[in-house]
C-alpha positions in Angstrom: -157.3 -303.6 116.1 -158.6 -303.7 112.5 -162.2 -303.0 112.5 -164.7 -304.3 109.9 -168.2 -302.7 109.0 -170.2 -305.3 106.8 -173.4 -303.6 104.8 -177.0 -305.0 104.9 -179.0 -304.8 101.7 -180.3 -301.9 103.0 -177.0 -300.4 103.0 -176.6 -299.8 106.7 -173.6 -301.0 108.3 -172.9 -302.3 111.4 -169.4 -303.1 113.3 -168.6 -306.6 114.5 -165.9 -306.5 117.0 -163.0 -308.7 115.8 -159.1 -309.5 115.4 -157.0 -310.9 112.6 -155.1 -313.9 113.8 -151.4 -314.3 112.2 -153.2 -316.7 109.4 -155.4 -314.2 108.3 -158.8 -315.4 110.0 -161.6 -313.5 111.7 -162.8 -314.7 114.5 -165.2 -313.0 117.7 -163.4 -310.8 120.3 -163.9 -310.7 123.9 -166.1 -307.5 123.4 -168.9 -309.1 121.3 -168.8 -312.8 122.2 -172.4 -313.5 121.4 -171.9 -312.2 117.6 -171.3 -314.5 114.8 -167.7 -314.4 113.3 -167.2 -312.7 110.1 -166.3 -314.6 107.1 -162.8 -315.5 106.3 -160.8 -312.8 104.1 -158.7 -313.3 101.7 -154.7 -313.6 103.0 -154.0 -310.7 101.1 -156.0 -308.3 103.4 -153.6 -309.1 106.3 -150.0 -308.9 105.0 -148.0 -307.7 107.6 -146.6 -304.2 106.9 -143.2 -304.4 106.7 -141.2 -302.8 110.3 -141.5 -299.1 110.7 -138.9 -296.8 111.6 -140.5 -296.1 114.9 -143.5 -297.5 116.5 -145.3 -294.5 116.6 -145.6 -294.3 112.9 -148.7 -296.1 111.3 -150.0 -299.6 111.6 -152.2 -301.0 109.5 -153.9 -303.1 112.4 -154.9 -299.4 113.7 -158.1 -299.1 112.2 -159.6 -300.5 108.5 -162.9 -300.9 107.2 -163.6 -303.1 104.6 -166.6 -302.7 101.9 -167.0 -306.1 99.6 -169.1 -306.0 96.6 -170.0 -308.1 93.5 -170.9 -308.0 89.8 -169.9 -307.7 86.8 -167.3 -304.4 85.6 -169.7 -301.3 85.8 -169.4 -297.7 86.4 -172.6 -297.2 88.3 -171.8 -300.4 90.5 -168.4 -299.2 91.3 -170.0 -295.7 92.0 -172.0 -297.2 94.4 -169.6 -299.7 96.0 -167.8 -296.2 96.6 -170.7 -294.2 98.2 -171.6 -297.5 100.6 -167.7 -297.1 101.7 -168.5 -293.4 102.4 -171.1 -293.7 105.2 -168.4 -295.3 107.8 -165.5 -293.1 106.6 -164.0 -290.7 109.6 -162.6 -287.3 108.3 -159.1 -288.1 109.0 -156.0 -289.0 107.6 -155.1 -292.0 106.2 -155.0 -294.4 102.7 -157.7 -296.0 100.9 -157.0 -299.3 98.4 -159.7 -300.0 95.1 -160.6 -303.8 94.8 -161.9 -305.4 91.6 -164.7 -308.2 92.1 -161.5 -310.5 92.4 -160.4 -308.3 95.3 -157.1 -307.6 93.2 -155.7 -304.0 94.4 -156.5 -301.7 91.3 -155.4 -298.3 93.1 -153.8 -296.9 96.0 -154.1 -293.1 97.5 -153.9 -291.2 100.3 -156.1 -288.2 101.8 -155.8 -285.7 104.2 -159.5 -286.4 105.0 -160.4 -290.0 103.8 -164.2 -288.9 103.4 -164.2 -285.8 101.3 -160.8 -287.6 99.1 -163.4 -290.9 98.6 -166.0 -288.5 98.0 -164.5 -287.2 94.5 -164.7 -290.3 93.0 -168.4 -290.5 93.1 -168.0 -287.3 90.7 -167.5 -289.4 87.5 -167.9 -286.6 85.1 -165.5 -285.0 86.6 -162.4 -287.6 86.5 -159.9 -288.2 84.0 -161.0 -291.3 81.6 -158.0 -293.1 83.5 -160.0 -292.8 86.9 -163.2 -293.3 85.3 -162.1 -297.0 84.0 -161.0 -297.6 87.6 -164.1 -296.7 89.1 -166.1 -299.0 86.7 -164.0 -301.7 88.1 -164.0 -301.0 91.7 -166.2 -303.4 93.9 -164.8 -303.0 97.3 -162.3 -300.9 98.9 -159.9 -301.0 102.0 -159.3 -297.8 104.4 -156.6 -297.6 106.8 -156.3 -294.5 109.0 -153.0 -293.0 110.2 -152.1 -290.0 112.7 -151.5 -287.5 109.8 -151.1 -286.8 105.9 -147.3 -287.5 105.9 -147.5 -290.9 107.8 -150.1 -291.6 104.8 -147.6 -290.7 102.4 -145.2 -293.1 103.4 -148.0 -296.1 103.7 -149.2 -295.5 100.4 -145.7 -295.9 99.0 -145.2 -298.9 100.8 -148.5 -300.2 99.6 -148.0 -299.5 95.7 -144.7 -301.4 96.2 -146.6 -304.0 97.5 -149.3 -304.3 95.5 -147.9 -302.6 92.4 -151.8 -301.5 91.2 -152.5 -300.9 87.6 -154.0 -297.3 88.1 -150.7 -296.2 90.0 -147.8 -294.7 88.5 -144.9 -297.2 89.4 -141.5 -297.1 89.7 -140.7 -300.2 87.6 -137.3 -301.1 89.3 -136.7 -305.1 91.0 -133.2 -304.3 92.1 -131.7 -303.1 95.3 -129.3 -300.3 95.1 -125.5 -301.8 96.2 -123.9 -300.1 99.3 -120.4 -300.1 100.5 -120.2 -301.6 104.4 -117.4 -300.8 106.4 -117.4 -303.5 109.0 -117.1 -302.8 113.0 -117.1 -306.2 114.1 -113.2 -306.7 113.8 -110.3 -305.9 115.0 -109.0 -305.2 111.1 -112.7 -304.0 109.9 -113.1 -305.2 106.3 -114.5 -303.1 103.1 -117.4 -305.2 100.9 -120.0 -304.4 98.6 -123.3 -304.9 99.9 -127.1 -305.5 99.0 -130.1 -306.0 101.3 -131.5 -305.8 104.9 -128.6 -303.6 106.6 -128.3 -306.3 109.5 -123.8 -306.5 109.8 -122.6 -304.2 112.6 -120.5 -301.1 110.8 -121.2 -298.4 108.4 -123.0 -298.0 104.9 -122.6 -295.8 102.5 -124.4 -294.8 99.4 -126.7 -295.6 97.3 -124.4 -296.5 94.7 -126.1 -296.3 91.4 -124.5 -299.8 90.2 -122.3 -302.3 91.2 -119.7 -301.4 89.2 -119.8 -297.8 91.0 -119.6 -299.7 94.1 -116.6 -302.3 92.7 -114.7 -299.1 91.4 -114.7 -296.9 94.9 -113.6 -300.3 96.7 -110.6 -300.6 94.0 -110.1 -296.8 94.9 -110.3 -297.7 98.7 -108.1 -300.4 98.3 -105.4 -298.0 96.5 -105.8 -295.2 98.8 -106.0 -296.9 102.3 -105.0 -300.4 101.8 -107.8 -301.8 103.5 -108.4 -305.4 103.5 -111.4 -307.2 101.3 -111.3 -310.6 102.2 -113.2 -312.4 104.1 -112.9 -313.3 107.6 -112.0 -317.2 107.4 -109.7 -316.2 104.3 -108.0 -313.7 107.0 -107.7 -315.7 109.7 -106.4 -318.4 107.7 -103.5 -316.5 106.4 -99.8 -317.2 106.9 -98.1 -315.1 104.3 -99.3 -312.1 102.6 -102.0 -312.7 99.4 -101.7 -310.8 96.0 -103.4 -307.6 96.9 -100.2 -306.7 99.7 -98.1 -307.5 96.7 -99.7 -305.0 94.3 -100.3 -302.4 96.9 -104.0 -302.8 97.5 -103.8 -304.4 100.9 -101.6 -303.5 104.1 -101.9 -307.3 105.2 -102.8 -306.9 108.7 -103.6 -310.7 108.4 -100.0 -311.3 108.8 -99.0 -308.4 111.0 -97.6 -306.3 108.7 -99.5 -303.0 110.3 -100.8 -302.7 114.2 -104.1 -302.4 114.8 -103.2 -298.6 115.8 -102.2 -298.0 112.6 -104.9 -299.9 110.4 -107.2 -298.1 112.8 -106.1 -294.6 111.5 -106.5 -296.3 107.5 -109.9 -296.8 108.3 -110.4 -293.3 110.1 -109.0 -291.9 106.7 -111.5 -294.0 104.7 -114.2 -292.6 107.0 -113.3 -289.0 106.3 -112.8 -290.0 102.2 -116.6 -291.3 102.3 -117.9 -288.4 104.0 -116.8 -286.1 101.6 -113.2 -285.0 103.5 -111.2 -286.1 101.0 -109.0 -282.3 100.9 -108.1 -283.3 104.6 -107.2 -286.5 103.3 -104.8 -285.3 100.5 -103.7 -282.8 103.0 -102.6 -285.3 105.3 -100.9 -287.8 102.8 -99.0 -284.8 101.2 -97.7 -284.2 105.0 -96.6 -288.2 105.2 -94.9 -287.8 101.9 -92.8 -284.8 102.7 -92.0 -286.2 106.2 -90.8 -289.7 104.8 -88.9 -287.9 102.2 -87.3 -285.9 104.7 -86.3 -288.9 106.9 -84.7 -290.4 103.5 -87.3 -293.3 103.4 -87.8 -292.9 99.8 -89.8 -296.3 99.3 -92.5 -295.4 102.0 -92.5 -291.5 100.2 -93.1 -293.4 96.9 -95.9 -295.8 98.5 -97.9 -292.4 100.0 -97.0 -290.9 96.8 -98.7 -293.5 94.7 -101.9 -293.5 97.0 -101.8 -289.7 96.2 -102.1 -290.2 92.5 -104.8 -292.7 93.2 -106.8 -289.9 95.0 -106.2 -287.3 92.1 -107.4 -289.6 89.7 -111.0 -290.4 91.3 -111.2 -286.5 92.0 -110.3 -285.6 88.6 -112.8 -288.9 87.0 -115.9 -287.6 88.6 -118.8 -287.3 85.8 -120.2 -284.1 87.3 -118.8 -281.5 89.9 -120.7 -282.1 93.1 -118.0 -280.2 95.5 -119.6 -278.7 98.5 -122.8 -280.1 97.9 -122.3 -283.1 100.7 -125.3 -285.4 100.4 -127.6 -284.8 97.9 -130.0 -286.9 95.1 -130.8 -285.0 91.6 -133.8 -285.7 89.9 -134.8 -284.5 86.4 -137.5 -285.8 84.4 -138.3 -285.8 80.6 -141.2 -286.8 79.0 -141.8 -287.6 74.5 -143.4 -289.6 72.9 -146.1 -290.9 76.1 -143.2 -292.0 77.9 -141.1 -290.2 80.7 -137.7 -290.7 82.0 -136.3 -289.8 85.6 -132.6 -289.5 86.0 -131.2 -290.0 89.3 -128.0 -288.5 90.3 -126.4 -289.9 93.6 -124.0 -287.6 95.3 -122.4 -288.4 98.6 -119.9 -286.5 100.8 -119.5 -284.0 97.7 -118.7 -287.1 95.0 -120.4 -288.4 92.2 -121.3 -292.1 93.3 -123.5 -292.8 89.5 -126.3 -292.2 88.1 -129.5 -294.1 86.6 -132.2 -293.9 84.6 -135.4 -294.5 85.5 -138.8 -294.9 83.5 -142.2 -295.2 85.3 -144.7 -296.7 84.1 -148.5 -296.0 84.1 -148.3 -292.4 83.3 -150.4 -291.6 80.7 -153.1 -288.7 82.0 -150.7 -288.0 85.0 -149.3 -284.6 85.3 -145.8 -284.5 85.5 -145.3 -283.4 88.9 -147.8 -286.0 90.3 -145.3 -288.4 88.5 -142.3 -287.5 89.9 -143.8 -287.2 93.4 -144.9 -291.0 93.3 -141.1 -291.4 92.4 -139.7 -290.0 94.8 -142.0 -291.7 97.5 -141.1 -295.2 96.3 -137.8 -294.5 95.4 -137.2 -293.2 99.1 -139.6 -296.8 100.3 -136.5 -298.5 100.6 -133.0 -295.9 100.1 -132.8 -293.5 102.8 -133.1 -290.3 101.6 -130.3 -287.3 101.9 -130.7 -284.3 103.4 -131.2 -282.5 100.3 -133.0 -283.4 97.3 -132.7 -281.3 93.9 -135.2 -281.7 91.1 -136.0 -279.7 88.1 -139.7 -279.4 89.3 -141.0 -279.2 92.2 -143.1 -282.6 92.8 -146.7 -282.7 94.0 -147.1 -281.5 97.7 -143.4 -280.9 97.8 -143.8 -279.5 101.6 -145.4 -282.6 102.8 -143.3 -285.0 100.8 -140.5 -283.0 102.6 -141.9 -283.7 106.0 -142.7 -287.4 105.2 -138.9 -288.1 104.2 -137.6 -286.1 107.5 -140.2 -288.6 109.2 -138.6 -291.4 107.6 -135.1 -290.8 108.5 -135.6 -288.2 111.8 -133.7 -285.5 110.8 -134.8 -282.4 108.3 -134.9 -282.7 104.5 -135.2 -280.2 102.5 -136.6 -280.8 98.5 -135.5 -277.2 96.7 -135.8 -276.4 92.8 -132.6 -274.3 92.0 -132.9 -271.3 90.3 -129.4 -269.9 89.8 -125.9 -270.9 90.9 -123.8 -273.9 90.5 -126.8 -276.3 91.1 -128.6 -274.9 88.3 -126.3 -276.4 86.0 -126.3 -279.7 88.0 -129.5 -279.9 87.0 -129.2 -279.1 83.5 -126.8 -282.1 83.2 -129.6 -284.4 84.9 -132.3 -283.0 82.4 -129.6 -283.7 79.3 -128.7 -286.9 80.5 -132.8 -288.0 80.9 -133.7 -286.5 77.5 -130.6 -288.7 76.1 -131.8 -292.1 78.1 -135.5 -291.5 77.1 -134.6 -290.9 73.2 -132.3 -294.2 73.0 -135.4 -295.7 74.9 -137.8 -294.9 72.4 -135.5 -295.9 69.7 -134.7 -299.3 71.4 -138.4 -299.5 71.7 -139.4 -298.6 68.2 -137.1 -301.2 67.1 -138.3 -303.6 69.6 -141.5 -303.2 68.3 -140.6 -303.6 64.4 -138.9 -307.1 65.1 -141.9 -308.1 67.2 -144.3 -307.1 64.3 -142.3 -308.9 61.9 -142.1 -312.1 63.6 -145.7 -312.2 64.0 -146.0 -312.4 60.4 -142.8 -314.8 60.2 -144.3 -317.5 62.3 -148.0 -316.5 62.0 -148.6 -315.4 65.3 -152.0 -314.2 66.4 -150.8 -310.5 67.9 -147.5 -309.6 69.4 -146.7 -311.7 72.3 -146.7 -310.0 75.7 -145.2 -312.9 77.5 -143.1 -315.0 75.9 -141.6 -317.9 77.8 -137.9 -319.4 77.0 -137.0 -323.4 78.5 -134.1 -325.1 79.0 -132.1 -327.4 81.0 -128.5 -328.2 82.3 -126.9 -331.2 83.9 -123.8 -333.0 83.5 -124.2 -336.6 82.6 -127.3 -336.4 84.6 -126.0 -335.0 87.8 -127.4 -331.8 89.7 -130.0 -331.6 86.9 -132.3 -328.6 86.6 -134.4 -326.7 83.9 -134.9 -323.0 83.6 -137.6 -320.9 82.8 -136.6 -317.4 81.5 -139.8 -314.8 80.5 -139.4 -312.2 78.3 -141.7 -309.1 76.8 -142.4 -306.0 74.8 -140.0 -304.2 77.2 -137.3 -306.8 77.6 -136.3 -309.7 79.9 -138.6 -310.4 83.1 -135.9 -311.4 85.6 -138.4 -311.4 88.5 -140.5 -314.1 87.0 -137.7 -316.5 86.1 -138.1 -319.9 87.7 -135.8 -322.8 88.1 -136.9 -326.5 88.2 -134.9 -328.9 89.9 -135.6 -332.1 88.7 -137.4 -334.7 91.2 -137.3 -338.0 89.4 -133.7 -338.9 89.4 -134.1 -341.6 86.7 -134.7 -338.7 84.0 -132.1 -336.4 84.6 -130.2 -337.7 81.6 -133.1 -337.8 79.4 -134.0 -334.1 77.8 -137.2 -335.2 76.4 -138.4 -336.5 80.0 -137.0 -333.6 81.7 -139.1 -331.6 79.3 -141.8 -332.9 80.2 -141.6 -332.5 84.2 -141.0 -329.4 83.6 -144.1 -328.2 81.5 -145.9 -330.5 84.0 -144.9 -329.0 87.2 -145.5 -325.1 85.1 -148.8 -325.3 83.6 -150.5 -327.8 86.1 -149.8 -324.8 88.5 -151.2 -322.2 86.1 -154.3 -324.5 85.8 -154.9 -324.8 89.4 -154.0 -321.3 90.1 -155.2 -319.5 87.0 -157.9 -321.7 85.3 -159.5 -318.4 83.6 -156.2 -317.2 82.7 -156.8 -313.7 83.5 -153.8 -313.1 85.5 -151.1 -312.4 82.7 -149.0 -315.1 83.5 -149.8 -317.5 80.8 -147.4 -317.4 77.7 -148.5 -316.4 73.9 -145.4 -318.0 73.1 -143.4 -320.9 74.3 -139.6 -321.2 72.9 -137.8 -324.6 73.8 -134.2 -324.8 73.3 -134.0 -328.2 71.0 -135.5 -329.5 67.9 -138.4 -331.4 66.7 -138.2 -334.3 69.7 -138.3 -331.7 72.2 -141.1 -329.6 70.9 -143.0 -333.0 70.5 -142.6 -333.9 74.1 -143.6 -330.3 75.4 -146.6 -330.6 73.0 -147.7 -334.4 74.3 -147.2 -333.2 77.7 -149.6 -330.0 77.0 -152.4 -332.1 75.0 -152.3 -334.8 78.3 -153.4 -331.7 80.5 -156.0 -330.9 78.1 -154.0 -327.2 76.4 -154.0 -327.3 72.9 -153.9 -323.5 72.4 -150.3 -322.6 73.5 -148.0 -321.7 70.7 -144.7 -323.2 71.3 -141.7 -323.3 68.7 -138.3 -325.2 68.9 -135.2 -323.1 68.5 -132.4 -325.7 67.3 -128.6 -325.8 65.9 -128.6 -326.0 62.0 -126.8 -327.7 59.8 -123.5 -326.7 60.9 -124.1 -327.0 64.7 -124.5 -323.2 64.8 -121.3 -322.3 63.6 -122.2 -320.4 60.8 -124.9 -318.5 63.2 -128.0 -320.5 61.4 -130.6 -322.1 63.6 -133.4 -323.8 62.6 -136.5 -323.1 63.8 -139.7 -326.2 64.4 -143.0 -325.4 64.3 -146.1 -326.7 65.8 -147.4 -327.8 62.2 -144.3 -329.3 61.0 -142.6 -326.8 59.1 -139.2 -325.5 59.7 -137.7 -322.1 58.9 -134.3 -320.9 58.6 -133.7 -317.3 58.7 -130.7 -315.4 56.5 -127.6 -314.9 59.2 -128.4 -311.0 59.7 -132.0 -310.9 59.9 -132.9 -309.2 63.1 -135.5 -311.7 64.4 -132.9 -314.1 64.2 -130.8 -312.0 66.2 -133.6 -311.3 68.9 -134.7 -315.2 69.2 -130.9 -316.1 69.6 -130.7 -313.6 72.5 -133.8 -314.9 74.0 -132.1 -318.7 73.7 -128.8 -317.4 74.5 -130.1 -316.0 78.0 -132.3 -319.0 79.0 -129.2 -320.9 78.4 -126.8 -318.3 80.4 -129.6 -318.6 83.1 -129.7 -322.4 83.3 -126.2 -322.8 83.4 -125.9 -320.5 86.3 -128.5 -322.0 88.3 -126.8 -325.5 87.5 -123.5 -324.3 88.9 -124.7 -322.9 91.7 -126.8 -326.3 92.6 -123.2 -328.0 92.0 -121.2 -325.8 93.9 -123.4 -326.3 96.9 -123.6 -330.0 96.5 -119.8 -330.1 96.8 -120.1 -328.7 100.5 -122.8 -331.4 101.2 -121.6 -334.4 103.1 -123.5 -337.9 103.4 -123.9 -337.3 106.9 -126.4 -334.3 106.5 -129.1 -337.2 105.5 -128.8 -339.2 108.7 -131.5 -338.4 110.9 -129.9 -337.0 114.3 -127.1 -336.1 113.3 -126.5 -332.5 113.8 -123.6 -329.6 113.0 -121.8 -330.7 116.5 -121.7 -334.5 116.1 -121.1 -334.1 112.5 -118.4 -332.3 113.2 -117.1 -335.0 116.0 -117.7 -337.7 113.6 -115.5 -336.0 111.1 -112.5 -335.2 113.2 -112.6 -338.8 114.5 -112.6 -340.8 111.1 -111.4 -337.9 108.8 -113.9 -338.6 106.0 -117.9 -339.2 105.6 -116.5 -342.5 103.4 -114.4 -343.5 106.6 -118.3 -343.1 108.6 -119.8 -344.8 106.7 -117.4 -347.8 106.4 -117.1 -347.7 110.1 -118.4 -350.7 112.7 -120.6 -350.2 115.2 -118.0 -350.5 118.0 -116.0 -347.8 116.3 -118.7 -345.4 115.7 -119.3 -345.8 119.4 -115.9 -344.8 120.6 -115.7 -341.3 118.6 -116.1 -338.8 121.0 -119.8 -337.4 121.6 -121.4 -340.2 120.1 -123.5 -342.4 122.6 -123.9 -345.6 121.8 -128.1 -345.1 120.6 -126.3 -342.2 118.0 -123.7 -345.1 116.8 -126.4 -347.7 116.1 -128.7 -345.3 114.4 -125.6 -343.9 112.2 -124.9 -347.5 111.7 -128.1 -348.2 110.7 -128.5 -345.8 108.4 -125.7 -346.6 105.8 -126.4 -350.6 106.7 -129.6 -350.9 107.0 
């Protein structure tokens, strides 16, 4: 049960028994039936936690204290809100959240003793400037108690990932990591790439640094072990081997070119290989090739020889030699120019499964060991940790971190900082990669900054735009029409902010101007309703429209009708030769037209933004068109489910034949009653 403590004007607290309903409302509980109900709290305070690994871990519903405040940002008011919270805090482990006057989360922290840790924020003179600014904005706090400090650490990472507070170090990475899935729910298991929740029955191997790493490994598995990668439906409908069998990348179990026992042996070999027993697989293949050669079965010996070559190639193409390391992750941190980079290598079964560079944000005035600790905690929030983590420096509270990760997977996890031996060579290689990645990032940022500054001067903008929105639409003669919005900032594209707009009015689907008006009406109408004060950072500083004067005028007229006149817009149109010479014409709101030299950096930048919007719109349109291919007119008939739809199609052959059928013919279809037949007939002929 969540506990809420309210405070009167004198600061005295009293407990109000309450329970939280799923929709986020507070009502009196049975222990205090005569007490008035608490004021409804915003739903964000009651977002359910993601499912823990075991029921005994942590749960926000166990204990929560909330103190609400009001007033303009002020450091004295912030300290007073924190002191008010202190009066009710226990001396036990937990997680605290700082909220501003609007209730948005400013900071998430964990503590071994909540009362002692939160009390530190009242000593303002001892805090760094970053935390002083946070205290000045704090108006309320939410406290969650846990059973141990390790649970508090895991919960802290979970809440940081959810709320992304501005005063926490954040791992800015919206992509989930890909895995290899070896299915176990089929007589002939399939090997495939997998992202997201691991619900399918089978063995998961990963994480891999990129989709390319997964693709290369799957290709290697196909060459080595001839495992199928096709879907179950494709597998079930084969009457002869596919091309993969012809190029010796599948054993064709779909047409019985291999028996279940032989395929199961290939699967076991693949599991050994992915589990780090590549030497065992190599010896087994060598023995099999010798046996085939002695039996003068030279064709089979050649097949095994090719598989051995593939294995040797894989072993020789590893970026780093991690043989004997088993399962491990390697982290190294580099810092320069106020930016940080953390390089990660993923080692599984002694094989390098790729590497990735991460650039955490909000790292100013934060020690490097604290940045690494926050990164590791957030990184392993979604990825299961290996039993060994190597780092170029010890993260803050290293022992606690190891304990928390051990609880996360139910087995011991070690965090080590190698000082000698082969492992130091791996660390140095990771450090070198981190420095090089950070140098490239800084060079790109500097170049990007110069381009943005030049764009500001060229188009007469007030400042460098923090949020640029680019709009485009896509359709084929009005069919499957939709609009697309792409978002970019100084740091690059913000793909989690992309949006697509399905055109709701079919009459405008062939009118680009009307489609633009509908997009703007929906996008900015919602912005006006949800954020009229424009303090959420979701309003654009610059809008780019793929089109000329007409599209720009339509968009401008739509905004003026809504009372919005301060959004800067630019239309990007093809040049006099329809863009074949690389020129673009930029239409400004004051009627001016600009044409840039074909080698101008600002032109390249704006073309890249426009092309990304075009790519996103085309991709969304293709997906919508592909989905429509599988849609039948029977799907819209009320009362017709999958079973009756299948029965009608099996009886009549096509949806058109169902539509043209007489009432008596419909009633004779198997599984269709007279009432359903009348319903179908009325739908098409009513």
